[in-house]
N, CA, C, O and the ligand as a Tripos MOL2 file, in Angstrom:
@<TRIPOS>MOLECULE
protein
  249   247    63     0     0
PROTEIN
NO_CHARGES

@<TRIPOS>ATOM
      1 N          10.1310   19.8480   20.6560 N.3       1 MET1
      2 CA         10.3380   19.2630   19.2380 C.3       1 MET1
      3 C          11.3770   20.1150   18.5840 C.2       1 MET1
      4 O          11.4900   21.3340   18.7080 O.2       1 MET1
      5 N          12.3320   19.0850   17.6680 N.am      2 ALA2
      6 CA         13.2550   19.7850   17.0280 C.3       2 ALA2
      7 C          12.6540   20.5900   15.7450 C.2       2 ALA2
      8 O          11.4980   20.3800   15.3770 O.2       2 ALA2
      9 N          13.4240   21.4350   15.1470 N.am      3 LYS3
     10 CA         12.8910   22.2510   14.0900 C.3       3 LYS3
     11 C          12.8630   21.3180   12.7670 C.2       3 LYS3
     12 O          11.9770   21.4420   11.9210 O.2       3 LYS3
     13 N          13.8460   20.4310   12.6700 N.am      4 PHE4
     14 CA         14.1400   19.6700   11.6010 C.3       4 PHE4
     15 C          13.9100   18.2400   11.6850 C.2       4 PHE4
     16 O          14.1200   17.7600   12.7990 O.2       4 PHE4
     17 N          13.5120   17.4110   10.7330 N.am      5 ILE5
     18 CA         13.5270   16.0020   10.5750 C.3       5 ILE5
     19 C          14.3600   15.6120    9.3040 C.2       5 ILE5
     20 O          13.8640   15.6520    8.1780 O.2       5 ILE5
     21 N          15.6510   15.2330    9.5480 N.am      6 VAL6
     22 CA         16.4840   14.8340    8.5000 C.3       6 VAL6
     23 C          16.5400   13.4260    8.3150 C.2       6 VAL6
     24 O          16.7450   12.5870    9.1910 O.2       6 VAL6
     25 N          16.3130   13.2100    6.9420 N.am      7 ASN7
     26 CA         16.2140   11.6740    6.5480 C.3       7 ASN7
     27 C          17.8730   11.5420    5.9700 C.2       7 ASN7
     28 O          18.3010   12.2010    5.0220 O.2       7 ASN7
     29 N          18.5380   10.7220    6.6210 N.am      8 THR8
     30 CA         20.0780   10.5710    6.0410 C.3       8 THR8
     31 C          20.2270    9.3180    5.3410 C.2       8 THR8
     32 O          21.3190    8.7930    5.1220 O.2       8 THR8
     33 N          19.1380    8.8600    5.0040 N.am      9 GLY9
     34 CA         19.2420    7.4350    4.0310 C.3       9 GLY9
     35 C          19.7190    8.2610    2.4920 C.2       9 GLY9
     36 O          20.2610    9.3600    2.3740 O.2       9 GLY9
     37 N          19.3220    7.3470    1.4850 N.am     10 PRO10
     38 CA         19.7620    7.6390    0.1220 C.3      10 PRO10
     39 C          19.0060    8.8440   -0.0190 C.2      10 PRO10
     40 O          19.6270    9.6240   -0.7410 O.2      10 PRO10
     41 N          17.7800    9.3730    0.4270 N.am     11 GLU11
     42 CA         17.0320   10.5250   -0.0570 C.3      11 GLU11
     43 C          17.8510   11.8360    0.2370 C.2      11 GLU11
     44 O          17.9240   12.7500   -0.5850 O.2      11 GLU11
     45 N          18.5190   11.8640    1.5860 N.am     12 LYS12
     46 CA         19.1650   12.9050    2.1250 C.3      12 LYS12
     47 C          18.2430   14.2260    1.9590 C.2      12 LYS12
     48 O          18.5340   15.1700    1.2250 O.2      12 LYS12
     49 N          17.2500   14.1480    2.6480 N.am     13 GLU13
     50 CA         16.0500   15.1780    2.6210 C.3      13 GLU13
     51 C          15.7750   15.5770    3.9840 C.2      13 GLU13
     52 O          15.6530   14.8520    4.9720 O.2      13 GLU13
     53 N          15.6800   17.0860    3.8770 N.am     14 VAL14
     54 CA         15.3440   17.8420    5.1850 C.3      14 VAL14
     55 C          13.9090   18.2550    5.1710 C.2      14 VAL14
     56 O          13.4140   18.9090    4.2530 O.2      14 VAL14
     57 N          13.2300   17.8220    6.2830 N.am     15 HIS15
     58 CA         11.7040   18.1570    6.4880 C.3      15 HIS15
     59 C          11.7990   19.1320    7.6690 C.2      15 HIS15
     60 O          12.5060   19.0160    8.6700 O.2      15 HIS15
     61 N          10.7820   20.3030    7.2910 N.am     16 ARG16
     62 CA         10.4400   21.1460    8.4770 C.3      16 ARG16
     63 C           9.4210   20.5280    9.3450 C.2      16 ARG16
     64 O           8.3080   20.2120    8.9250 O.2      16 ARG16
     65 N           9.8480   20.3470   10.6650 N.am     17 THR17
     66 CA          9.0440   19.5520   11.6390 C.3      17 THR17
     67 C           7.3520   20.2820   11.5840 C.2      17 THR17
     68 O           6.3610   19.5600   11.4690 O.2      17 THR17
     69 N           7.2800   21.5300   11.6710 N.am     18 ALA18
     70 CA          6.1580   22.2370   11.8790 C.3      18 ALA18
     71 C           5.2000   22.1180   10.5770 C.2      18 ALA18
     72 O           3.9760   22.2460   10.6130 O.2      18 ALA18
     73 N           5.8940   21.8780    9.5380 N.am     19 TYR19
     74 CA          5.2240   22.0990    8.3040 C.3      19 TYR19
     75 C           4.7780   20.6040    7.5820 C.2      19 TYR19
     76 O           3.9900   20.6030    6.6360 O.2      19 TYR19
     77 N           5.2910   19.4880    8.0570 N.am     20 THR20
     78 CA          5.2280   18.0870    7.3710 C.3      20 THR20
     79 C           3.8370   17.9260    7.3190 C.2      20 THR20
     80 O           2.9870   18.2150    8.1610 O.2      20 THR20
     81 N           3.7070   17.3180    5.9770 N.am     21 VAL21
     82 CA          2.3170   16.6560    5.6990 C.3      21 VAL21
     83 C           2.3620   15.1910    5.3190 C.2      21 VAL21
     84 O           3.4570   14.6290    5.3280 O.2      21 VAL21
     85 N           1.3580   14.5780    5.0140 N.am     22 ALA22
     86 CA          1.3300   13.1840    4.6690 C.3      22 ALA22
     87 C           2.2250   12.7540    3.7700 C.2      22 ALA22
     88 O           2.7220   11.6330    3.8850 O.2      22 ALA22
     89 N           2.5320   13.5410    2.8130 N.am     23 ALA23
     90 CA          3.2170   13.0370    1.5040 C.3      23 ALA23
     91 C           4.6100   13.1140    1.8980 C.2      23 ALA23
     92 O           5.3840   12.5690    1.1110 O.2      23 ALA23
     93 N           5.1580   13.6960    2.9990 N.am     24 CYS24
     94 CA          6.6030   13.4750    3.6010 C.3      24 CYS24
     95 C           6.8940   12.2260    3.9280 C.2      24 CYS24
     96 O           8.0740   11.8800    3.9830 O.2      24 CYS24
     97 N           5.9710   11.4300    4.1730 N.am     25 LYS25
     98 CA          5.9390   10.1320    4.6040 C.3      25 LYS25
     99 C           7.1530    9.8660    5.7950 C.2      25 LYS25
    100 O           7.9970    8.9700    5.7520 O.2      25 LYS25
    101 N           7.0130   10.7840    6.7430 N.am     26 ILE26
    102 CA          8.0610   10.6420    7.9310 C.3      26 ILE26
    103 C           7.6940    9.2720    8.6970 C.2      26 ILE26
    104 O           8.6440    8.7140    9.2470 O.2      26 ILE26
    105 N           6.7880    8.8390    8.7690 N.am     27 SER27
    106 CA          6.6560    7.5390    9.3380 C.3      27 SER27
    107 C           7.3690    6.3230    8.8300 C.2      27 SER27
    108 O           7.7180    5.4220    9.5930 O.2      27 SER27
    109 N           7.5790    6.3000    7.5720 N.am     28 GLU28
    110 CA          8.3810    5.5990    6.8760 C.3      28 GLU28
    111 C           9.8240    5.6690    6.8820 C.2      28 GLU28
    112 O          10.5030    4.7640    6.3970 O.2      28 GLU28
    113 N          10.4390    6.9380    7.5280 N.am     29 ILE29
    114 CA         11.8880    6.9590    7.6710 C.3      29 ILE29
    115 C          12.3000    6.1040    8.7600 C.2      29 ILE29
    116 O          11.7680    6.3170    9.8500 O.2      29 ILE29
    117 N          13.3220    4.9890    8.6460 N.am     30 SER30
    118 CA         13.6410    4.3310    9.5870 C.3      30 SER30
    119 C          14.6730    4.9450   10.6350 C.2      30 SER30
    120 O          15.5540    5.7510   10.3360 O.2      30 SER30
    121 N          14.4400    4.4630   11.8490 N.am     31 LYS31
    122 CA         15.1720    5.1520   12.9570 C.3      31 LYS31
    123 C          16.6510    5.1760   12.6750 C.2      31 LYS31
    124 O          17.2680    6.1020   13.2020 O.2      31 LYS31
    125 N          17.3270    4.3240   11.9390 N.am     32 GLU32
    126 CA         18.6350    4.4590   11.5170 C.3      32 GLU32
    127 C          18.9720    5.7210   10.6870 C.2      32 GLU32
    128 O          20.0260    6.3540   10.7370 O.2      32 GLU32
    129 N          17.8640    5.9830    9.8980 N.am     33 ASN33
    130 CA         18.1400    7.1270    8.9630 C.3      33 ASN33
    131 C          17.5080    8.6770    9.2900 C.2      33 ASN33
    132 O          17.5330    9.6880    8.5880 O.2      33 ASN33
    133 N          16.9490    8.4530   10.6030 N.am     34 ARG34
    134 CA         16.5140    9.9200   11.0040 C.3      34 ARG34
    135 C          17.0780   10.3550   12.1720 C.2      34 ARG34
    136 O          17.3180    9.7070   13.1910 O.2      34 ARG34
    137 N          17.3060   11.7440   11.8820 N.am     35 ILE35
    138 CA         17.8980   12.4940   12.9120 C.3      35 ILE35
    139 C          16.6950   13.9020   13.1450 C.2      35 ILE35
    140 O          16.2260   14.5930   12.2400 O.2      35 ILE35
    141 N          16.4680   14.0000   14.3520 N.am     36 ASP36
    142 CA         15.8100   15.1930   14.7840 C.3      36 ASP36
    143 C          16.6030   16.3090   15.2670 C.2      36 ASP36
    144 O          17.1100   16.1310   16.3750 O.2      36 ASP36
    145 N          16.8170   17.3620   14.7230 N.am     37 THR37
    146 CA         17.5120   18.5040   14.9790 C.3      37 THR37
    147 C          17.0340   19.8090   14.8450 C.2      37 THR37
    148 O          16.1030   20.1520   14.1160 O.2      37 THR37
    149 N          17.7900   20.6170   15.6650 N.am     38 ASP38
    150 CA         17.5420   22.2020   15.2410 C.3      38 ASP38
    151 C          18.4430   22.5810   14.2360 C.2      38 ASP38
    152 O          18.3500   23.6790   13.6880 O.2      38 ASP38
    153 N          19.2940   21.7730   13.9540 N.am     39 GLU39
    154 CA         20.2560   22.3300   12.9350 C.3      39 GLU39
    155 C          19.7720   22.2660   11.4880 C.2      39 GLU39
    156 O          19.0570   21.3210   11.1570 O.2      39 GLU39
    157 N          20.0730   23.0950   10.7080 N.am     40 ASP40
    158 CA         19.4330   22.9440    9.0770 C.3      40 ASP40
    159 C          20.4840   22.5350    8.5480 C.2      40 ASP40
    160 O          21.5260   23.1840    8.4520 O.2      40 ASP40
    161 N          20.2390   21.1110    8.0530 N.am     41 TYR41
    162 CA         21.2990   20.2150    7.4300 C.3      41 TYR41
    163 C          21.2750   20.8940    5.8990 C.2      41 TYR41
    164 O          22.2660   20.5800    5.2390 O.2      41 TYR41
    165 N          20.5200   21.5860    5.3580 N.am     42 THR42
    166 CA         20.7040   22.0530    4.0200 C.3      42 THR42
    167 C          21.5440   23.2940    4.1790 C.2      42 THR42
    168 O          21.9690   23.8100    3.1450 O.2      42 THR42
    169 N          21.8060   23.7790    5.2160 N.am     43 VAL43
    170 CA         22.7410   24.7900    5.4370 C.3      43 VAL43
    171 C          24.0670   24.2630    5.9470 C.2      43 VAL43
    172 O          25.1100   24.8160    5.5990 O.2      43 VAL43
    173 N          24.0700   23.1880    6.7800 N.am     44 LYS44
    174 CA         25.1660   22.6600    7.3520 C.3      44 LYS44
    175 C          26.0460   21.8870    6.1230 C.2      44 LYS44
    176 O          27.2560   21.8940    5.9000 O.2      44 LYS44
    177 N          24.9880   21.2540    5.4620 N.am     45 TYR45
    178 CA         25.8730   20.3570    4.2200 C.3      45 TYR45
    179 C          25.0060   20.4580    3.0400 C.2      45 TYR45
    180 O          24.2020   19.6070    2.6600 O.2      45 TYR45
    181 N          25.3120   21.8200    2.3980 N.am     46 PRO46
    182 CA         24.2530   22.1060    1.2300 C.3      46 PRO46
    183 C          24.6420   21.0940   -0.0060 C.2      46 PRO46
    184 O          23.8690   20.8650   -0.9360 O.2      46 PRO46
    185 N          25.7260   20.6200    0.0960 N.am     47 ALA47
    186 CA         26.1920   19.7430   -1.2700 C.3      47 ALA47
    187 C          25.4360   18.3160   -1.1580 C.2      47 ALA47
    188 O          25.3610   17.5590   -2.1250 O.2      47 ALA47
    189 N          24.9830   18.0720   -0.1210 N.am     48 VAL48
    190 CA         24.6120   16.8030    0.6770 C.3      48 VAL48
    191 C          22.9970   16.7340    0.4260 C.2      48 VAL48
    192 O          22.3900   16.0600   -0.4050 O.2      48 VAL48
    193 N          22.4720   17.6850    1.4500 N.am     49 TYR49
    194 CA         21.1740   17.6880    1.7310 C.3      49 TYR49
    195 C          20.2260   18.8250    0.9190 C.2      49 TYR49
    196 O          20.4560   20.0210    0.7340 O.2      49 TYR49
    197 N          19.1300   18.0410    0.5260 N.am     50 ASP50
    198 CA         18.1940   19.0000   -0.1820 C.3      50 ASP50
    199 C          16.7460   19.0660    0.9010 C.2      50 ASP50
    200 O          16.4070   18.2210    1.7300 O.2      50 ASP50
    201 N          16.1420   20.2350    0.5900 N.am     51 GLY51
    202 CA         14.9010   20.4340    1.2220 C.3      51 GLY51
    203 C          13.9220   19.5310    0.6730 C.2      51 GLY51
    204 O          14.1110   19.0010   -0.4220 O.2      51 GLY51
    205 N          12.7100   19.2870    1.4780 N.am     52 CYS52
    206 CA         11.7080   18.3410    0.9930 C.3      52 CYS52
    207 C          10.6570   19.1920    0.0550 C.2      52 CYS52
    208 O          10.2980   20.3330    0.3450 O.2      52 CYS52
    209 N          10.2850   18.5910   -0.9260 N.am     53 GLY53
    210 CA          9.4670   19.1700   -2.0860 C.3      53 GLY53
    211 C           8.0560   19.4380   -1.4480 C.2      53 GLY53
    212 O           7.2280   20.0840   -2.0900 O.2      53 GLY53
    213 N           7.7550   18.9350   -0.1460 N.am     54 HIS54
    214 CA          6.3010   19.3340    0.2020 C.3      54 HIS54
    215 C           6.3090   20.2440    1.4950 C.2      54 HIS54
    216 O           5.3200   20.9440    1.7120 O.2      54 HIS54
    217 N           7.3350   20.2610    2.3210 N.am     55 CYS55
    218 CA          7.4230   21.0740    3.5010 C.3      55 CYS55
    219 C           8.5850   22.0690    3.6610 C.2      55 CYS55
    220 O           8.6880   22.8960    4.5680 O.2      55 CYS55
    221 N           9.4520   21.8670    2.6360 N.am     56 TYR56
    222 CA         10.5880   22.8950    2.5690 C.3      56 TYR56
    223 C          10.9170   23.1140    1.1780 C.2      56 TYR56
    224 O          12.0070   22.8260    0.6830 O.2      56 TYR56
    225 N           9.8770   23.6660    0.5220 N.am     57 LYS57
    226 CA         10.0670   24.0000   -1.0540 C.3      57 LYS57
    227 C          11.1250   25.0420   -1.3980 C.2      57 LYS57
    228 O          11.6450   25.0110   -2.5140 O.2      57 LYS57
    229 N          11.4850   26.0040   -0.4610 N.am     58 GLU58
    230 CA         12.3510   26.8230   -1.0290 C.3      58 GLU58
    231 C          13.7610   26.4290   -0.9370 C.2      58 GLU58
    232 O          14.6250   27.2270   -1.3000 O.2      58 GLU58
    233 N          14.0800   25.2440   -0.4730 N.am     59 LYS59
    234 CA         15.3430   24.6170   -0.3910 C.3      59 LYS59
    235 C          15.3710   23.2470   -1.4630 C.2      59 LYS59
    236 O          16.3550   22.5850   -1.7930 O.2      59 LYS59
    237 N          14.2400   23.1110   -1.7910 N.am     60 HIS60
    238 CA         14.0600   21.8430   -2.7300 C.3      60 HIS60
    239 C          14.4410   22.1440   -4.2960 C.2      60 HIS60
    240 O          13.8380   22.9170   -5.0410 O.2      60 HIS60
    241 N          15.5370   21.3820   -4.5990 N.am     61 ARG61
    242 CA         16.2310   21.4760   -5.8310 C.3      61 ARG61
    243 C          16.1370   20.3010   -6.6790 C.2      61 ARG61
    244 O          15.8520   20.4650   -7.8650 O.2      61 ARG61
    245 N          16.3270   19.2190   -6.2520 N.am     62 LYS62
    246 CA         16.4910   17.9150   -6.8200 C.3      62 LYS62
    247 C          15.1310   17.6330   -7.5380 C.2      62 LYS62
    248 O          14.9560   16.5700   -8.1330 O.2      62 LYS62
    249 ZN          8.8320   17.1320    4.1090 Zn       63 ZN63
@<TRIPOS>BOND
     1     1     2 1
     2     2     3 1
     3     3     4 2
     4     3     5 am
     5     5     6 1
     6     6     7 1
     7     7     8 2
     8     7     9 am
     9     9    10 1
    10    10    11 1
    11    11    12 2
    12    11    13 am
    13    13    14 1
    14    14    15 1
    15    15    16 2
    16    15    17 am
    17    17    18 1
    18    18    19 1
    19    19    20 2
    20    19    21 am
    21    21    22 1
    22    22    23 1
    23    23    24 2
    24    23    25 am
    25    25    26 1
    26    26    27 1
    27    27    28 2
    28    27    29 am
    29    29    30 1
    30    30    31 1
    31    31    32 2
    32    31    33 am
    33    33    34 1
    34    34    35 1
    35    35    36 2
    36    35    37 am
    37    37    38 1
    38    38    39 1
    39    39    40 2
    40    39    41 am
    41    41    42 1
    42    42    43 1
    43    43    44 2
    44    43    45 am
    45    45    46 1
    46    46    47 1
    47    47    48 2
    48    47    49 am
    49    49    50 1
    50    50    51 1
    51    51    52 2
    52    51    53 am
    53    53    54 1
    54    54    55 1
    55    55    56 2
    56    55    57 am
    57    57    58 1
    58    58    59 1
    59    59    60 2
    60    59    61 am
    61    61    62 1
    62    62    63 1
    63    63    64 2
    64    63    65 am
    65    65    66 1
    66    66    67 1
    67    67    68 2
    68    67    69 am
    69    69    70 1
    70    70    71 1
    71    71    72 2
    72    71    73 am
    73    73    74 1
    74    74    75 1
    75    75    76 2
    76    75    77 am
    77    77    78 1
    78    78    79 1
    79    79    80 2
    80    79    81 am
    81    81    82 1
    82    82    83 1
    83    83    84 2
    84    83    85 am
    85    85    86 1
    86    86    87 1
    87    87    88 2
    88    87    89 am
    89    89    90 1
    90    90    91 1
    91    91    92 2
    92    91    93 am
    93    93    94 1
    94    94    95 1
    95    95    96 2
    96    95    97 am
    97    97    98 1
    98    98    99 1
    99    99   100 2
   100    99   101 am
   101   101   102 1
   102   102   103 1
   103   103   104 2
   104   103   105 am
   105   105   106 1
   106   106   107 1
   107   107   108 2
   108   107   109 am
   109   109   110 1
   110   110   111 1
   111   111   112 2
   112   111   113 am
   113   113   114 1
   114   114   115 1
   115   115   116 2
   116   115   117 am
   117   117   118 1
   118   118   119 1
   119   119   120 2
   120   119   121 am
   121   121   122 1
   122   122   123 1
   123   123   124 2
   124   123   125 am
   125   125   126 1
   126   126   127 1
   127   127   128 2
   128   127   129 am
   129   129   130 1
   130   130   131 1
   131   131   132 2
   132   131   133 am
   133   133   134 1
   134   134   135 1
   135   135   136 2
   136   135   137 am
   137   137   138 1
   138   138   139 1
   139   139   140 2
   140   139   141 am
   141   141   142 1
   142   142   143 1
   143   143   144 2
   144   143   145 am
   145   145   146 1
   146   146   147 1
   147   147   148 2
   148   147   149 am
   149   149   150 1
   150   150   151 1
   151   151   152 2
   152   151   153 am
   153   153   154 1
   154   154   155 1
   155   155   156 2
   156   155   157 am
   157   157   158 1
   158   158   159 1
   159   159   160 2
   160   159   161 am
   161   161   162 1
   162   162   163 1
   163   163   164 2
   164   163   165 am
   165   165   166 1
   166   166   167 1
   167   167   168 2
   168   167   169 am
   169   169   170 1
   170   170   171 1
   171   171   172 2
   172   171   173 am
   173   173   174 1
   174   174   175 1
   175   175   176 2
   176   175   177 am
   177   177   178 1
   178   178   179 1
   179   179   180 2
   180   179   181 am
   181   181   182 1
   182   182   183 1
   183   183   184 2
   184   183   185 am
   185   185   186 1
   186   186   187 1
   187   187   188 2
   188   187   189 am
   189   189   190 1
   190   190   191 1
   191   191   192 2
   192   191   193 am
   193   193   194 1
   194   194   195 1
   195   195   196 2
   196   195   197 am
   197   197   198 1
   198   198   199 1
   199   199   200 2
   200   199   201 am
   201   201   202 1
   202   202   203 1
   203   203   204 2
   204   203   205 am
   205   205   206 1
   206   206   207 1
   207   207   208 2
   208   207   209 am
   209   209   210 1
   210   210   211 1
   211   211   212 2
   212   211   213 am
   213   213   214 1
   214   214   215 1
   215   215   216 2
   216   215   217 am
   217   217   218 1
   218   218   219 1
   219   219   220 2
   220   219   221 am
   221   221   222 1
   222   222   223 1
   223   223   224 2
   224   223   225 am
   225   225   226 1
   226   226   227 1
   227   227   228 2
   228   227   229 am
   229   229   230 1
   230   230   231 1
   231   231   232 2
   232   231   233 am
   233   233   234 1
   234   234   235 1
   235   235   236 2
   236   235   237 am
   237   237   238 1
   238   238   239 1
   239   239   240 2
   240   239   241 am
   241   241   242 1
   242   242   243 1
   243   243   244 2
   244   243   245 am
   245   245   246 1
   246   246   247 1
   247   247   248 2
@<TRIPOS>SUBSTRUCTURE
     1 MET1         2 RESIDUE 1 A MET
     2 ALA2         6 RESIDUE 1 A ALA
     3 LYS3        10 RESIDUE 1 A LYS
     4 PHE4        14 RESIDUE 1 A PHE
     5 ILE5        18 RESIDUE 1 A ILE
     6 VAL6        22 RESIDUE 1 A VAL
     7 ASN7        26 RESIDUE 1 A ASN
     8 THR8        30 RESIDUE 1 A THR
     9 GLY9        34 RESIDUE 1 A GLY
    10 PRO10       38 RESIDUE 1 A PRO
    11 GLU11       42 RESIDUE 1 A GLU
    12 LYS12       46 RESIDUE 1 A LYS
    13 GLU13       50 RESIDUE 1 A GLU
    14 VAL14       54 RESIDUE 1 A VAL
    15 HIS15       58 RESIDUE 1 A HIS
    16 ARG16       62 RESIDUE 1 A ARG
    17 THR17       66 RESIDUE 1 A THR
    18 ALA18       70 RESIDUE 1 A ALA
    19 TYR19       74 RESIDUE 1 A TYR
    20 THR20       78 RESIDUE 1 A THR
    21 VAL21       82 RESIDUE 1 A VAL
    22 ALA22       86 RESIDUE 1 A ALA
    23 ALA23       90 RESIDUE 1 A ALA
    24 CYS24       94 RESIDUE 1 A CYS
    25 LYS25       98 RESIDUE 1 A LYS
    26 ILE26      102 RESIDUE 1 A ILE
    27 SER27      106 RESIDUE 1 A SER
    28 GLU28      110 RESIDUE 1 A GLU
    29 ILE29      114 RESIDUE 1 A ILE
    30 SER30      118 RESIDUE 1 A SER
    31 LYS31      122 RESIDUE 1 A LYS
    32 GLU32      126 RESIDUE 1 A GLU
    33 ASN33      130 RESIDUE 1 A ASN
    34 ARG34      134 RESIDUE 1 A ARG
    35 ILE35      138 RESIDUE 1 A ILE
    36 ASP36      142 RESIDUE 1 A ASP
    37 THR37      146 RESIDUE 1 A THR
    38 ASP38      150 RESIDUE 1 A ASP
    39 GLU39      154 RESIDUE 1 A GLU
    40 ASP40      158 RESIDUE 1 A ASP
    41 TYR41      162 RESIDUE 1 A TYR
    42 THR42      166 RESIDUE 1 A THR
    43 VAL43      170 RESIDUE 1 A VAL
    44 LYS44      174 RESIDUE 1 A LYS
    45 TYR45      178 RESIDUE 1 A TYR
    46 PRO46      182 RESIDUE 1 A PRO
    47 ALA47      186 RESIDUE 1 A ALA
    48 VAL48      190 RESIDUE 1 A VAL
    49 TYR49      194 RESIDUE 1 A TYR
    50 ASP50      198 RESIDUE 1 A ASP
    51 GLY51      202 RESIDUE 1 A GLY
    52 CYS52      206 RESIDUE 1 A CYS
    53 GLY53      210 RESIDUE 1 A GLY
    54 HIS54      214 RESIDUE 1 A HIS
    55 CYS55      218 RESIDUE 1 A CYS
    56 TYR56      222 RESIDUE 1 A TYR
    57 LYS57      226 RESIDUE 1 A LYS
    58 GLU58      230 RESIDUE 1 A GLU
    59 LYS59      234 RESIDUE 1 A LYS
    60 HIS60      238 RESIDUE 1 A HIS
    61 ARG61      242 RESIDUE 1 A ARG
    62 LYS62      246 RESIDUE 1 A LYS
    63 ZN63       249 GROUP 0 **** ****
């Protein structure tokens, strides 16, 4: 299991796979907009990606 689920759609959000909750609405992320990865996109692309307010609060800014 990848550590992160990245929503590459307009929301540009990073979820932590092990901590996701229903409010993350992972099932609503379309295949085209989803990347499962061990790379933290909030670190790789800090100007673009934001942590999810439900499962990655310490990186949630918007
Ligand atoms: Zn989340």
